[in-house]
C-alpha positions, 0 to 999 in steps of 0.5 A: 797780745796778738798782732795783725800783719801790718802791726807786726811789720810796724813793730819789726820795722819792716814791710807787710810784703817782706813778711809775706815773702818770708812766709813764701820762703818758709822762713816764717811760719804761718800764724793762727787766724782770728775768727774773722780770718785775719792772721794773729801773730804772737811774741814768738813770731815777732822774735823769729821775724827780728831774728831773720831781719838781724841775719839779713842785716849781717848779710846772711843769704835768705837761702841759708837762714834756715840752716843751723850754721847760718849764724855760726862764727865760720859763716860770719867770717866768710860773710865778712870776707865777702863784705870786704871784697864788695867794699873794695869793688865799690871803692874802685867804682867810686874812684872810677866815677870820680875820675870820669867826672873830673876829666869829663870822660865817656863812661866807657873809658878804660880805667886809668885812661880818663885824662886822655879819653878825649883823644881816644876814638871809639875804636881806641877805647874798645881796643884798650878795653880788650888790652885790660883783659889780656895784658899784664899790669906793666904792659898796661902801664906802658900803653898808658904812657904811650897814649899820654906821651903822644899828646900834641896837635900833629899826632891828634891830626894824624889820628883824626885822618886815620879815623876818617880814612875810608875803606877804599882810600887810594894808594897815595893817601894810604902811603902818606898817612903811614909815613905821618904815623911812622915817627910816633910808632918809631918812638913807641917801639924804641921805648917799648920794643915788646909791643912789636916782638914780645907782646906775648910775654906780657899777656895775662891769659893763654898766648894762643887765645890772646894772639887770636883775640888781638888779630880779630879785634884789629880786623873788626875795629878797622876797615881794610885801608886802616889795616893797610896803613897800620901794616905800612907804618909798622914796616916803615918804623921797623926799617928805621929802627934796623937802620939805627942798629 
């Protein structure tokens, strides 16, 4: 019995293009041809094609199928490890999607911050994304707690004023905003002093590159007036904490 390419594809449950691709890769040898030039596949070709499809189904890369060890126990064990890691990534992705949809959060919301995403500015989200790459798990948990705790209308109003602050804001406007922002910063530094003095003890990468990344990110995500307000608020908060002893 001999089959055409389309007949072989039907028998194997695949497509003509797939068979042609396997020919191109050298996985499936070219069959003999009939007098009219059409390919003529035999039982051996069908068996070989089914063999390839089975290995592909298991996850063996096409580039390795011609290797003698392609279906060895060691190779399959490694593929199983890779599958497990892929499943874990997909599960995390599904959980993130569920959280984003549940909270109606922007898709670029950092993981774990979906419940408060509506209160995060674009700059906030950008900074927190950077934090997720540079801070350890405990530090990130503290950052989440700070954001969740500062959930009140007054704080949101201060944040809105800060986000709208023009680069050429005058002295009085800057000082007034810093004074409004300082009380929240006092609470944060009182509860999480590492955020002021020991941040480098909570980094997951090199201290030098992390410190410079923090500095560069703040400068690029905020204008001159906003940076000045941050500096003033920190000084006010530190002064109050020193006064508290």
